[in-house]
Backbone bond lengths (Angstrom), bond angles and torsions (degrees), N, CA, C in turn:
res aa  C-N    CA-C-N  psi(-1)  N-CA   C-N-CA  omega(-1)  CA-C   N-CA-C  phi
1 X - - - 1.486 - - 1.489 114.20 -
2 X 1.369 116.26 -37.88 1.468 120.35 177.91 1.555 111.47 -64.92
3 X 1.317 117.97 -36.47 1.417 120.09 176.02 1.489 113.25 -63.96
4 X 1.340 118.32 -36.89 1.469 122.29 177.94 1.516 110.46 -66.91
5 X 1.346 119.25 -36.05 1.393 118.47 175.86 1.548 113.80 -69.33
6 X 1.272 113.40 -34.71 1.491 119.46 -178.68 1.551 106.21 -68.11
7 X 1.300 116.10 -40.58 1.525 120.83 179.77 1.516 109.14 -65.52
8 X 1.347 117.82 -40.52 1.461 116.68 179.89 1.559 112.02 -68.66
9 X 1.374 114.30 -34.43 1.444 118.45 -177.38 1.550 107.26 -70.28
10 X 1.307 117.82 -37.93 1.501 121.25 177.98 1.519 107.04 -66.13
11 X 1.300 122.93 -41.21 1.447 124.26 -179.56 1.473 108.32 -65.08
12 X 1.380 121.77 -47.16 1.419 122.54 178.20 1.464 112.05 -56.71
13 X 1.405 118.70 -42.25 1.445 121.60 -179.80 1.445 111.93 -64.81
14 X 1.305 115.19 -37.63 1.577 121.66 177.27 1.493 110.13 -62.78
15 X 1.281 117.95 -45.15 1.471 124.15 179.24 1.528 109.18 -64.83
16 X 1.282 118.51 -45.92 1.462 121.16 179.24 1.593 111.83 -62.74
17 X 1.310 111.63 -43.01 1.478 114.85 178.36 1.521 113.49 -65.17
18 X 1.354 114.51 -35.82 1.495 118.74 178.43 1.524 108.95 -69.51
19 X 1.332 118.27 -41.22 1.545 121.06 177.99 1.540 110.05 -63.84
20 X 1.311 116.30 -40.67 1.484 120.06 179.21 1.530 110.47 -64.51
21 X 1.336 114.44 -44.25 1.491 116.62 176.99 1.446 115.08 -63.96
22 X 1.340 118.20 -34.74 1.442 124.68 175.51 1.508 112.49 -62.15
23 X 1.343 114.50 -44.76 1.517 121.80 178.71 1.478 108.72 -64.78
24 X 1.283 119.69 -39.61 1.484 124.17 -179.75 1.553 113.28 -61.97
25 X 1.376 110.61 -44.41 1.493 121.14 176.48 1.490 109.23 -61.71
26 X 1.340 119.62 -44.93 1.427 124.70 -177.85 1.525 104.46 -64.53
27 X 1.304 123.61 -48.71 1.419 124.86 -178.44 1.554 111.51 -60.12
28 X 1.204 116.85 -40.70 1.521 122.61 176.60 1.495 111.00 -61.76
29 X 1.361 115.66 -46.88 1.464 119.49 -179.86 1.487 107.98 -64.35
30 X 1.331 122.13 -41.67 1.466 123.85 178.48 1.512 109.59 -59.46
31 X 1.328 115.13 -47.43 1.525 119.18 -177.74 1.532 109.03 -61.94
32 X 1.227 119.56 -41.48 1.545 124.64 179.62 1.575 106.97 -59.02
33 X 1.328 115.27 -51.13 1.409 118.96 -179.23 1.559 112.25 -63.21
34 X 1.275 117.08 -35.83 1.523 120.85 -179.31 1.548 106.71 -73.80
35 X 1.369 119.05 -33.98 1.520 117.90 177.69 1.489 108.99 -69.72
36 X 1.375 120.76 -38.36 1.433 121.98 178.51 1.572 110.20 -62.86
37 X 1.257 113.01 -36.60 1.551 117.38 178.98 1.522 108.63 -69.87
38 X 1.341 116.92 -39.13 1.469 118.70 178.90 1.546 111.44 -62.92
39 X 1.340 112.85 -42.56 1.480 119.25 -178.02 1.600 106.66 -65.84
40 X 1.345 114.02 -41.32 1.484 112.55 178.02 1.478 111.66 -62.87
41 X 1.370 118.38 -38.48 1.499 118.70 179.22 1.480 110.75 -62.09
42 X 1.409 117.16 -33.73 1.500 116.97 -176.60 1.532 105.03 -67.87
43 X 1.233 121.15 -39.04 1.570 121.06 -176.77 1.593 108.20 -72.76
44 X 1.266 122.83 -31.86 1.455 124.65 171.03 1.592 107.06 -63.43
45 X 1.256 114.06 -47.22 1.526 119.10 176.15 1.505 113.49 -59.63
46 X 1.331 118.83 -44.76 1.409 124.00 -179.77 1.563 108.52 -62.77
47 X 1.247 118.90 -42.22 1.500 120.44 -178.33 1.495 107.92 -74.92
48 X 1.307 123.30 -31.12 1.446 122.19 169.23 1.492 113.14 -63.99
49 X 1.318 118.20 -38.65 1.470 125.53 175.35 1.479 111.61 -54.50
50 X 1.336 116.01 -40.24 1.490 122.52 -178.79 1.485 111.15 -60.87
51 X 1.401 119.14 -23.61 1.401 123.78 177.52 1.556 112.79 -91.97
52 X 1.321 115.86 -2.19 1.444 121.42 -176.49 1.503 117.19 96.28
53 X 1.370 114.33 6.32 1.517 120.51 -179.54 1.533 108.57 -95.38
54 X 1.325 115.44 106.04 1.479 120.45 178.18 1.539 112.89 -81.44
55 X 1.339 121.05 -20.91 1.448 120.90 -167.93 1.501 115.09 -56.25
56 X 1.318 120.80 -48.80 1.465 117.70 -179.21 1.546 112.60 -59.82
57 X 1.291 118.99 -36.59 1.467 124.30 179.91 1.536 111.06 -58.45
58 X 1.376 115.55 -38.79 1.446 116.41 179.41 1.517 113.67 -71.84
59 X 1.299 116.36 -20.56 1.464 122.12 176.88 1.458 115.09 -75.32
60 X 1.391 115.95 -30.39 1.491 122.87 -172.83 1.481 107.92 -79.92
61 X 1.343 119.51 -33.50 1.531 121.53 -171.57 1.548 112.10 -88.57
62 X 1.377 110.12 152.29 1.452 117.16 163.66 1.482 111.81 -71.61
63 X 1.249 119.71 143.01 1.507 122.18 -178.97 1.514 110.62 -104.43
64 X 1.333 120.51 50.61 1.463 126.66 179.56 1.501 109.55 -116.04
65 X 1.365 112.94 168.85 1.503 120.45 -175.57 1.516 115.15 -74.80
66 X 1.333 120.80 -12.10 1.429 123.97 -176.98 1.533 111.49 -92.93
67 X 1.212 121.99 -1.03 1.547 121.82 -175.96 1.508 106.95 -71.72
68 X 1.303 116.95 150.21 1.488 120.19 175.66 1.554 108.88 -135.95
69 X 1.316 113.24 152.69 1.469 124.14 176.76 1.521 111.18 -139.55
70 X 1.250 115.45 123.39 1.469 122.60 177.35 1.509 106.37 -123.31
71 X 1.319 116.35 87.75 1.485 120.48 -168.52 1.498 114.43 -87.81
72 X 1.368 115.95 178.02 1.422 121.68 -176.44 1.616 112.39 -70.11
73 X 1.251 117.37 -4.73 1.421 120.28 176.29 1.555 112.89 -92.97
74 X 1.231 118.68 2.37 1.486 126.31 179.57 1.502 114.38 90.41
75 X 1.299 117.67 5.89 1.523 119.73 -172.52 1.504 104.21 -79.34
76 X 1.342 111.00 160.66 1.469 120.28 172.80 1.547 104.70 -141.13
77 X 1.346 117.74 98.81 1.456 125.54 -177.65 1.481 111.39 -103.01
78 X 1.306 116.98 141.36 1.484 123.42 -177.83 1.560 105.64 -129.63
79 X 1.425 116.44 125.55 1.377 120.56 179.43 1.519 110.23 98.40
80 X 1.330 115.47 141.71 1.496 121.05 -173.81 1.541 108.61 -57.47
81 X 1.334 120.74 -45.21 1.444 121.40 -175.66 1.538 113.79 -53.83
82 X 1.340 113.06 -45.03 1.427 120.40 -177.55 1.541 110.09 -73.45
83 X 1.351 117.69 -41.80 1.396 123.10 177.54 1.569 107.98 -60.76
84 X 1.312 117.48 -50.10 1.452 118.70 -178.61 1.534 109.21 -62.05
85 X 1.305 122.27 -40.42 1.457 122.19 174.45 1.508 112.02 -52.94
86 X 1.324 117.58 -47.50 1.479 121.27 179.50 1.538 110.88 -59.51
87 X 1.326 118.40 -44.64 1.402 120.25 176.76 1.401 113.84 -62.75
88 X 1.369 120.01 -34.83 1.463 122.63 175.91 1.512 114.29 -64.61
89 X 1.362 114.10 -37.46 1.464 121.50 173.62 1.497 111.82 -59.73
90 X 1.349 116.03 -48.97 1.470 123.08 -178.66 1.548 109.57 -62.88
91 X 1.362 114.97 -42.86 1.497 117.28 179.84 1.510 110.33 -62.07
92 X 1.348 120.73 -37.63 1.457 123.15 177.91 1.473 113.33 -61.43
93 X 1.316 116.34 -27.48 1.495 117.54 -179.98 1.547 114.44 -75.49
94 X 1.238 114.36 -15.73 1.530 122.09 179.86 1.548 111.26 40.73
95 X 1.301 109.92 61.60 1.602 119.32 -174.82 1.515 112.47 -58.56
96 X 1.313 117.24 -22.19 1.493 120.34 -177.39 1.532 110.33 63.94
97 X 1.295 116.32 -176.02 1.437 119.90 178.90 1.564 112.48 82.69
98 X 1.355 114.89 -169.20 1.435 121.42 179.54 1.508 110.09 -151.41
99 X 1.284 112.82 143.96 1.507 121.31 176.45 1.550 110.95 -128.16
100 X 1.279 114.38 133.82 1.525 120.48 179.36 1.479 108.74 -121.94
101 X 1.368 114.85 150.66 1.484 118.01 171.74 1.513 109.31 -80.47
102 X 1.381 115.56 147.91 1.391 120.55 167.76 1.506 109.52 -136.31
103 X 1.371 113.46 160.45 1.429 120.34 179.40 1.534 112.95 50.51
104 X 1.311 114.81 46.81 1.484 120.47 -176.76 1.556 110.62 -73.98
105 X 1.420 114.48 133.18 1.432 121.97 174.25 1.523 109.24 -123.80
106 X 1.335 115.59 136.31 1.434 121.84 -177.53 1.464 107.39 -119.44
107 X 1.375 111.60 145.73 1.476 121.94 167.92 1.537 104.42 -133.80
108 X 1.369 115.93 111.30 1.438 122.77 -165.42 1.575 106.58 -118.07
109 X 1.332 114.99 122.29 1.470 120.22 172.98 1.583 105.13 -108.71
110 X 1.340 112.33 -173.85 1.443 114.91 -175.38 1.534 112.20 -73.36
111 X 1.383 123.56 -22.61 1.445 123.88 177.29 1.536 115.84 -128.64
112 X 1.321 116.14 -16.97 1.491 122.96 -179.82 1.555 108.57 -126.36
113 X 1.373 115.24 143.14 1.427 121.27 175.09 1.538 108.71 -140.59
114 X 1.319 113.60 143.13 1.468 122.02 -178.51 1.577 106.32 -117.99
115 X 1.309 114.82 131.15 1.471 119.39 179.64 1.517 107.84 -124.67
116 X 1.216 116.71 124.52 1.482 123.03 178.53 1.548 111.56 -121.13
117 X 1.329 115.27 135.37 1.432 119.37 -179.96 1.532 111.55 -165.83
118 X 1.324 116.19 176.83 1.451 122.64 170.82 1.522 105.97 -93.96
119 X 1.366 115.79 147.09 1.438 120.51 168.70 1.521 105.68 -110.60
120 X 1.308 115.15 121.44 1.545 121.42 -179.97 1.469 112.55 -126.82
121 X 1.322 114.29 143.83 1.449 122.15 178.87 1.511 111.91 154.01
122 X 1.230 118.61 -146.68 1.463 119.60 179.35 1.539 108.44 -159.24
123 X 1.341 111.52 149.11 1.396 121.88 166.98 1.520 111.10 -97.14
124 X 1.256 120.15 152.09 1.469 122.08 -169.79 1.485 114.93 -115.44
125 X 1.260 120.84 -17.94 1.514 120.00 -169.61 1.504 110.57 -113.40
126 X 1.219 123.09 21.65 1.528 124.73 178.48 1.587 105.09 -87.77
127 X 1.256 112.59 109.96 1.539 122.68 -179.23 1.570 107.49 53.46
128 X 1.262 115.28 32.30 1.483 117.30 175.29 1.558 113.18 71.60
129 X 1.294 120.82 8.73 1.467 122.98 -176.25 1.577 107.87 -122.68
130 X 1.350 117.26 143.74 1.448 115.59 173.02 1.527 110.97 -66.52
131 X 1.381 116.61 138.27 1.418 123.22 174.13 1.429 111.86 -118.49
132 X 1.322 118.46 125.39 1.480 128.07 178.44 1.548 110.93 -63.33
133 X 1.302 115.97 134.33 1.495 119.46 172.93 1.559 104.32 -114.36
134 X 1.316 114.68 126.36 1.446 121.84 174.64 1.493 106.58 -154.31
135 X 1.268 119.12 89.29 1.481 123.59 -173.20 1.503 109.88 -136.80
136 X 1.351 114.75 160.81 1.471 118.31 171.65 1.537 111.39 -91.19
137 X 1.240 115.62 152.24 1.514 118.05 178.68 1.530 108.87 -147.32
138 X 1.407 110.75 143.85 1.456 122.31 176.36 1.515 106.26 -122.71
139 X 1.355 118.65 127.39 1.452 124.92 175.57 1.392 108.90 -119.18
140 X 1.386 120.46 144.21 1.409 124.81 176.63 1.565 106.39 -121.55
141 X 1.284 115.66 132.73 1.461 121.01 176.47 1.500 112.16 -119.97
142 X 1.342 118.77 147.37 1.432 121.84 -179.13 1.587 103.69 -128.50
143 X 1.325 115.15 139.88 1.470 121.76 176.58 1.561 106.24 -76.99
144 X 1.330 114.24 120.69 1.464 120.10 179.64 1.493 106.79 -130.67
145 X 1.339 115.36 115.57 1.452 124.35 -176.56 1.507 112.70 51.29
146 X 1.240 113.53 40.61 1.567 119.79 179.23 1.471 118.41 87.54
147 X 1.398 117.06 -5.78 1.463 117.99 179.68 1.521 107.09 -117.56
148 X 1.375 113.48 147.44 1.408 119.92 178.72 1.553 109.45 -88.43
149 X 1.305 113.60 119.36 1.539 121.26 -176.88 1.519 108.23 -118.29
150 X 1.364 114.43 138.75 1.431 119.43 175.26 1.515 113.03 -64.62
151 X 1.359 115.74 133.06 1.489 117.03 -179.27 1.593 106.85 -123.19
152 X 1.343 118.51 -9.57 1.493 118.40 175.22 1.579 107.82 -161.44
153 X 1.334 111.95 141.74 1.409 118.91 173.66 1.576 107.81 -137.00
154 X 1.307 117.68 133.06 1.472 120.46 -177.45 1.449 109.46 -137.25
155 X 1.347 121.34 125.29 1.397 122.27 178.82 1.523 112.84 -125.41
156 X 1.337 114.99 169.24 1.516 119.05 166.52 1.531 109.42 -65.28
157 X 1.280 116.01 170.86 1.458 122.13 172.71 1.476 112.54 -82.31
158 X 1.325 114.01 145.15 1.509 120.47 166.38 1.524 106.50 -110.43
159 X 1.280 116.72 120.25 1.485 117.36 -176.32 1.471 118.03 -55.51
160 X 1.368 116.26 -34.29 1.468 120.96 179.36 1.581 112.58 -70.32
161 X 1.272 117.37 -9.70 1.489 123.16 -179.94 1.552 111.78 -108.89
162 X 1.335 118.03 -18.45 1.397 124.56 -169.35 1.522 110.15 -55.26
163 X 1.313 116.27 131.94 1.519 122.16 174.78 1.410 114.58 -60.13
């Protein structure tokens, strides 16, 4: 009789572990989907920025002091106020054109996610001539109050934007 009880206990533990593992896999898949969506919102915001519209970019980013931005102009900004000021400067340039991510790779944890990809496209209003964009980018997102917010973006340099 004792052996039967031990067998049932082991079976219940196995079922419980299997259910927990399934929930963890579902949560990880949901986080990966949410990070992909957050990255997509960033590129929508970036393209809106090229028209002078800063609004969507402010929605994508975390507004805390530890965010960082290392942009294609060679800047290195720390803290939301400085990062926002850089985006404001870029929006004022109204660079036009469109940039899309390609070859996106994600590494997603429970609270932090890293997204690496190429940014390809063109800007159209730099000295009146189209300028090709083909750079590498790394973005870091953090889950804040259930939402994935950008906390870092780092790109290669674009010579036509370099300070």
